[in-house]
C-alpha positions in Angstrom: 13.9 101.7 359.7 17.6 100.8 358.9 17.7 98.9 355.5 17.4 95.0 355.8 20.5 92.7 355.1 19.9 90.6 352.2 21.3 88.3 349.5 19.9 88.0 346.0 18.5 84.0 346.1 17.1 83.8 342.6 17.5 85.6 339.2 15.0 84.3 336.4 16.5 85.9 333.0 14.6 86.9 330.2 15.7 88.1 326.5 15.7 91.5 327.5 15.1 91.5 331.0 15.4 89.6 334.6 13.1 88.9 337.7 15.5 89.2 340.7 14.4 87.7 344.2 15.8 89.5 347.5 15.7 87.0 350.4 16.1 88.7 353.8 15.8 87.5 357.5 14.9 89.8 360.1 14.3 89.2 364.2 11.1 91.3 365.1 9.0 92.0 368.1 5.0 92.3 368.2 3.7 94.9 366.2 3.5 96.3 362.9 7.1 96.9 361.3 8.6 98.6 358.0 11.1 96.6 356.1 13.1 98.4 353.7 15.1 97.0 350.8 17.8 99.2 349.6 19.4 100.2 346.6 16.9 98.8 344.3 18.5 99.4 340.5 17.4 102.5 338.6 15.6 100.5 335.6 13.7 98.7 338.3 10.2 98.5 337.1 8.2 99.6 340.2 4.8 98.3 339.2 6.7 94.3 339.2 7.1 94.8 342.7 6.1 91.4 344.4 6.6 90.2 348.1 6.2 86.8 350.0 7.7 85.9 352.8 7.1 82.9 356.1 6.7 83.1 359.7 4.0 84.4 362.0 2.8 87.7 360.4 0.9 89.3 357.8 2.4 91.2 355.0 0.3 94.0 354.7 1.7 96.0 351.4 4.7 96.7 349.6 5.8 100.2 348.2 7.8 101.8 345.7 9.6 104.9 347.4 12.2 107.1 346.0 14.3 108.8 348.9 16.6 112.0 348.6 19.9 110.5 349.5 21.2 113.9 351.0 18.6 113.3 353.8 20.9 110.6 354.9 24.2 111.8 354.7 24.4 114.4 357.7 25.9 111.9 360.0 28.4 111.0 357.8 29.1 114.5 356.8 30.1 115.5 360.6 32.4 112.4 360.4 34.3 113.5 357.2 34.4 117.0 358.8 35.9 116.0 362.0 38.5 113.8 359.9 39.3 116.3 357.7 40.4 118.5 360.9 42.1 116.1 362.1 44.1 115.7 359.0 45.0 119.0 359.0 46.2 119.5 362.3 48.3 116.4 362.1 49.9 118.5 358.9 50.6 121.1 361.0 52.4 118.7 363.6 54.5 117.4 360.5 55.7 120.5 359.2 56.4 121.7 362.8 58.8 118.6 363.1 60.5 119.1 359.9 61.0 122.8 360.4 62.7 121.7 364.1 65.2 118.9 362.4 66.3 121.5 359.7 66.8 124.0 362.2 69.0 121.5 364.2 70.6 120.2 361.4 71.9 124.0 360.5 72.9 124.3 364.0 75.2 121.4 363.9 76.7 122.5 360.3 77.3 125.8 362.1 79.1 124.1 364.9 81.1 121.9 362.6 82.0 125.4 360.3 83.4 127.0 363.4 85.5 123.9 364.3 87.3 123.9 360.9 87.4 127.9 360.0 90.6 130.1 360.5 90.2 133.6 361.9 90.1 135.4 365.3 86.9 134.3 366.2 87.3 130.2 365.3 87.8 127.9 368.3 90.7 126.4 369.4 92.2 124.2 366.6 94.5 122.3 368.6 92.7 119.4 369.6 94.2 115.6 369.4 93.7 113.2 366.7 91.3 111.0 369.1 88.9 113.9 370.1 89.0 115.4 365.9 87.7 111.7 365.4 84.9 111.7 367.8 83.9 115.0 367.0 83.7 114.0 363.1 81.9 110.8 363.9 79.3 112.7 365.9 79.0 115.0 362.9 78.2 112.5 360.7 75.8 110.6 363.0 73.7 113.1 363.7 73.8 114.6 360.3 72.0 111.3 359.2 70.1 110.9 362.0 68.2 114.5 361.3 68.5 113.8 357.4 66.4 110.5 357.9 63.6 111.9 360.4 63.1 114.7 357.6 62.9 112.3 355.0 60.4 110.1 357.1 58.6 113.0 358.1 58.4 114.1 354.0 56.8 110.5 353.6 54.4 111.0 356.3 53.2 114.5 354.8 53.1 113.3 351.5 50.5 110.2 352.8 48.7 112.7 354.8 48.1 115.1 352.1 46.9 112.3 349.6 44.4 111.5 352.3 43.3 115.2 352.9 42.6 115.1 349.3 40.6 112.0 349.6 38.6 113.6 352.2 38.4 116.3 350.4 36.7 114.7 347.5 34.1 112.6 349.5 32.8 116.0 350.9 32.5 117.4 347.6 30.8 114.0 346.1 28.1 114.6 349.3 27.7 118.0 348.2 26.8 116.7 344.4 24.8 113.5 346.0 22.4 116.0 348.0 20.5 116.3 344.9 20.5 112.8 344.1 17.8 110.0 344.9 17.7 106.3 345.5 15.3 103.8 345.2 13.6 101.5 348.2 11.3 99.1 348.8 9.3 99.8 352.0 7.5 96.7 353.2 4.9 96.7 356.0 4.4 93.5 358.0 2.2 92.8 361.1 3.9 90.6 363.5 1.8 88.3 365.5 4.4 87.5 368.1 8.0 87.8 368.6 10.5 85.8 366.3 12.2 85.5 363.0 10.4 86.0 359.9 11.5 85.9 356.1 10.7 88.1 353.3 10.9 87.7 349.7 11.0 90.8 347.6 11.1 90.4 343.6 11.0 92.6 340.9 11.6 93.0 337.0 14.6 94.8 336.3 16.0 95.7 332.8 19.9 96.0 331.2 20.4 92.1 331.3 20.1 89.4 328.6 20.9 85.9 327.8 21.4 83.8 324.3 22.2 80.2 323.7 25.5 79.2 321.8 26.4 75.8 321.2 29.8 73.6 320.9 29.1 70.5 318.8 31.3 67.6 318.9 31.0 65.1 315.9 32.5 61.7 315.7 33.1 59.8 312.8 34.1 56.6 314.3 31.3 56.0 316.5 28.6 58.0 314.8 27.7 60.4 317.8 27.0 64.1 318.2 27.8 65.6 321.5 26.0 68.7 321.8 27.2 71.3 324.8 24.2 73.3 325.3 25.3 76.8 326.5 24.2 80.5 327.5 26.1 83.7 327.4 24.6 85.6 329.9 25.1 89.6 330.4 23.8 91.8 332.8 24.9 96.1 333.6 21.5 96.6 336.1 24.2 98.0 338.8 23.9 95.2 340.8 25.8 91.9 341.1 24.1 88.4 341.0 26.4 86.8 343.7 26.2 82.9 344.2 22.8 83.1 343.0 20.0 80.1 341.6 20.1 81.1 337.9 17.0 80.3 335.7 16.8 81.2 331.7 13.4 81.3 330.6 12.7 81.3 326.7 9.7 83.5 327.4 9.8 86.6 325.4 7.7 89.6 327.6 8.5 92.5 325.2 6.3 90.7 322.4 3.2 91.2 324.9 0.7 88.5 325.6 -2.2 89.3 323.3 -2.3 89.6 319.4 -2.2 93.2 318.3 -5.8 94.3 317.3 -6.8 95.4 313.7 -8.5 98.6 313.2 -11.1 99.1 310.9 -9.9 99.6 307.0 -12.4 102.0 305.5 -12.6 102.8 301.9 -14.1 105.7 300.4 -14.1 108.0 297.5 -11.7 110.7 297.0 -12.9 114.4 297.4 -11.9 116.6 294.4 -11.1 120.3 294.6 -11.4 123.0 291.6 -7.7 124.5 291.2 -8.1 128.2 292.0 -5.4 130.8 292.4 -4.4 132.0 295.6 -6.5 128.8 297.0 -4.9 127.1 299.8 -4.4 123.5 299.7 -7.0 121.3 301.0 -5.8 119.3 304.2 -5.3 115.6 303.6 -7.3 113.2 306.2 -4.6 110.6 307.4 -5.5 107.2 307.1 -6.4 105.5 310.7 -3.2 103.7 312.0 -3.1 100.6 313.8 -3.4 100.6 317.4 -0.5 98.8 319.2 -1.3 96.2 321.9 -1.6 98.1 325.5 -1.1 94.8 327.6 2.2 93.7 328.2 2.6 89.9 329.2 3.5 89.5 333.3 6.5 87.8 333.9 5.8 84.2 334.9 6.2 82.6 337.9 8.9 80.2 338.4 6.8 77.5 340.0 6.6 75.5 342.7 9.0 73.0 340.9 11.6 75.7 340.4 11.1 76.9 344.4 12.4 73.2 345.6 15.3 73.3 342.9 18.3 71.6 344.7 21.5 71.4 342.8 22.8 68.3 342.3 26.3 67.0 342.4 27.6 65.9 338.8 30.7 65.9 336.4 28.9 68.3 334.3 26.5 70.8 335.6 23.2 70.2 333.7 20.1 72.2 333.9 16.5 71.4 334.7 13.8 72.3 332.6 10.4 73.6 333.4 8.0 73.5 330.5 4.6 76.1 330.8 1.9 76.8 328.3 3.9 78.9 326.0 7.5 78.7 327.3 10.7 76.9 329.1 12.7 77.9 332.0 16.1 76.1 332.2 17.1 75.9 336.1 20.9 76.0 335.8 22.9 74.0 338.2 24.4 74.9 341.6 24.7 78.4 342.6 26.3 81.0 340.0 27.6 84.7 339.8 26.6 87.1 337.0 28.8 90.4 337.4 27.4 93.7 336.8 29.9 94.2 334.0 28.1 94.0 331.1 30.6 90.8 330.2 29.3 87.5 328.5 29.2 84.6 331.3 28.9 81.4 330.1 27.2 78.7 332.0 25.8 75.3 331.0 22.3 74.2 330.2 22.8 70.7 328.6 25.8 68.3 327.5 24.1 65.5 325.5 25.1 62.7 323.3 22.7 61.7 320.2 23.3 59.0 317.6 23.6 60.3 314.2 23.4 59.1 310.5 25.9 60.8 307.8 25.9 61.3 304.8 27.9 63.3 302.1 26.5 65.6 299.4 28.5 67.3 296.7 28.0 69.2 293.2 30.8 68.3 291.3 30.3 70.8 288.7 30.5 73.8 291.1 33.0 72.8 293.9 35.3 69.6 293.9 34.5 69.0 297.6 32.2 66.5 299.8 30.3 68.2 302.3 29.4 66.2 305.6 26.1 66.5 306.5 24.4 64.3 310.1 20.7 64.1 310.9 19.9 63.1 314.5 17.1 63.6 316.5 16.7 66.0 319.9 15.7 63.1 322.5 15.6 65.4 325.4 12.8 67.4 327.0 15.3 70.8 326.0 14.2 72.5 323.0 17.2 74.2 321.2 16.8 77.6 320.3 18.5 79.2 317.6 21.9 80.2 318.2 25.1 79.9 316.9 27.1 76.9 316.9 30.9 76.0 317.0 31.1 72.5 315.1 34.3 70.5 315.3 34.6 67.2 313.5 36.8 64.6 314.5 38.2 67.2 317.2 39.0 69.8 314.6 37.2 72.8 314.0 35.3 73.3 310.7 32.7 76.1 311.2 30.5 78.4 312.8 27.2 77.9 311.5 23.7 79.0 313.1 21.3 76.1 314.4 17.6 76.8 313.9 15.1 76.2 316.5 15.0 72.2 317.1 11.6 71.3 319.1 12.0 68.2 321.9 11.7 64.7 319.5 12.4 66.6 316.6 14.9 65.7 314.0 17.3 68.3 312.7 20.4 68.4 310.4 23.8 69.7 310.9 26.3 70.7 307.9 29.7 69.7 308.9 32.0 71.2 306.5 34.2 69.7 303.5 35.7 66.2 304.8 39.1 66.4 302.4 39.2 62.5 302.3 36.4 62.2 299.8 37.8 63.1 296.6 35.0 64.5 293.7 35.6 65.6 290.1 33.4 65.9 286.9 34.8 64.9 284.2 34.2 65.7 280.6 34.0 62.6 278.2 32.6 63.9 275.2 31.1 67.3 273.7 29.6 67.6 270.5 27.4 68.9 268.1 25.6 68.0 264.6 23.1 68.7 262.0 19.7 66.8 261.4 16.7 66.9 259.0 16.3 67.7 255.4 14.1 70.7 255.1 13.7 72.0 258.6 17.5 71.8 259.9 17.7 71.0 263.8 20.8 71.5 265.7 21.7 68.7 268.5 24.1 69.1 271.4 25.5 66.0 273.1 27.3 66.2 276.5 28.6 63.4 278.3 30.1 63.5 281.7 31.7 61.1 284.5 31.0 62.5 287.9 34.0 60.8 290.1 33.7 60.0 294.0 36.8 58.6 295.4 36.4 57.4 299.3 39.7 57.4 300.9 38.2 56.7 304.6 38.3 53.6 306.5 34.5 52.9 306.3 31.7 53.2 303.8 30.2 56.3 303.3 26.8 57.8 301.4 27.0 60.6 299.1 24.6 62.3 297.3 25.8 63.5 293.7 23.8 66.8 292.8 23.8 67.8 289.2 20.9 69.3 287.0 19.7 69.2 283.3 19.0 72.6 281.2 15.3 73.8 281.2 14.2 74.8 278.0 12.1 78.2 278.0 10.8 77.4 274.7 8.7 74.7 273.0 11.0 74.5 270.0 14.1 73.7 272.5 14.0 69.7 273.8 16.2 68.6 276.8 16.5 64.6 276.6 18.5 62.5 279.6 20.2 59.7 277.7 22.2 58.6 280.9 21.1 57.4 282.9 17.4 55.9 282.1 14.5 57.4 284.2 11.1 56.7 284.6 10.2 57.8 288.4 12.2 58.7 291.7 13.8 55.9 293.5 15.9 55.9 296.5 19.1 56.3 294.5 17.6 58.4 291.5 15.7 61.6 291.8 14.8 64.5 289.4 12.7 67.7 290.9 10.6 70.0 289.3 13.7 72.3 288.5 15.7 69.5 286.8 17.9 68.9 289.8 19.3 65.0 289.5 20.3 63.5 292.9 22.3 60.2 292.7 22.3 58.5 296.4 25.2 55.8 296.8 26.9 53.9 299.3 30.6 54.3 298.0 32.3 51.5 299.7 35.9 52.4 301.7 38.9 53.0 299.5 37.2 52.6 296.2 35.7 54.8 293.7 32.5 55.6 292.6 31.7 56.6 288.9 28.5 58.0 287.4 27.5 58.5 284.1 25.8 61.6 282.8 24.4 62.3 279.0 21.9 64.6 277.9 21.2 66.1 274.6 19.9 69.6 273.2 18.2 70.0 270.0 17.0 73.5 268.7 16.2 74.6 265.2 19.4 75.4 263.5 18.1 78.7 262.3 17.9 80.2 266.2 20.8 80.9 268.5 20.1 80.0 272.1 22.0 81.2 275.1 22.4 79.5 278.1 24.5 76.2 277.5 27.9 78.4 277.6 27.4 79.7 280.9 26.3 76.5 282.5 28.8 74.3 280.9 
């Protein structure tokens, strides 16, 4: 049977493969019929073929068939040979036309020569001027016409030669293709009464993938984050997905549907052999290897909700999300075309605004910058998969960063880069050394700093200033925090087990925050310590 005409109606893309659905409508008479879907991609999984349909018929079976291309080319080859013969005959006709025109041109030139030559055999040249003018005009007009005819015929001959060359190449290709094969799906249907039926064939194919990418636009004026959640889809499956419903799944069928199985882990005594000359080495028994999981997860079906997916008119297309037991499927709005070019095609999953809480953090001893951070919550049903994000702060690009996986309703933080309008400085106020004790001398080092934060913005900002105390590695080394006074963690002052200190303060607009920081280090004078000069 002649292969059926079809459209690719639906594609579900996974991280390393896709489930493609072909849709066909056929008019059939009562009885059994073989419906053939042609040119399935070479990297199709034959075991993944599935078929369903509508109409007064019974689907009997679906089979994967590999068909020799050469068996289908005989009629086309006959057409090509007939075309080649016609082109060769036409070339001969053009050669004849050029030869005839060339001979006529030679004849006209010979007559002109005789009229203008001097000798016994020349024509009578005693012609009146009018006849001479007529003769010259005839000569010129006729030669121009013959030259034009020859040039036109040469161009036709050149074009015809190119066409003949293409025909010969097609014939050569046919000869090479006789040993090639192509993939087909044969669907056997039992039609109960004359009429139209629909058939949907689906299969898994590799050579395609998708990954998330984000554009994150942060507005400090209205404390909002606009998240543009996109997907980059690419494929080289040998067939283009034109004007199709596109779905993106978070399922990972390559991992498998079952956990790996442990093999028994056995311990035994080693066997020792006496060393003898010219004795062959004993064979060493290999340790048992872990068996890999043998079962692969079947591709999750799209489900009834996705079958009923209808595009909605909206300013910015947004996907529909379907949550399963172990994965999520994004139904991309509208119809999409993903060409077979292995190029990245961007589609929109979600465009959403979130209210955000902003704060700055700074480490003055390491960098004189304040880094803006935002905290918000994913208030959608969409999981935000791990991916690269391009971050824009007040319409200015600031950084590219990786966004980690964020589940629905989960809080997440964004690092938004340096804000030049917040000035930071670590200023040394005093540093001195003194000796204490009468018999057992103790050296005491005292360091005093001011940590300065200047807010040049038009609003108040929340800033966390980070510094640290040195950590003694011996009981004879003592470190004391003199300023600020600390008893326990508060919202404004925290110290962790590694002696990292965090001050969190609100800095009013156009004002400067000064944080005094003073500590001492004491140790036996007879000993030298290291680390102070490296850290401070």
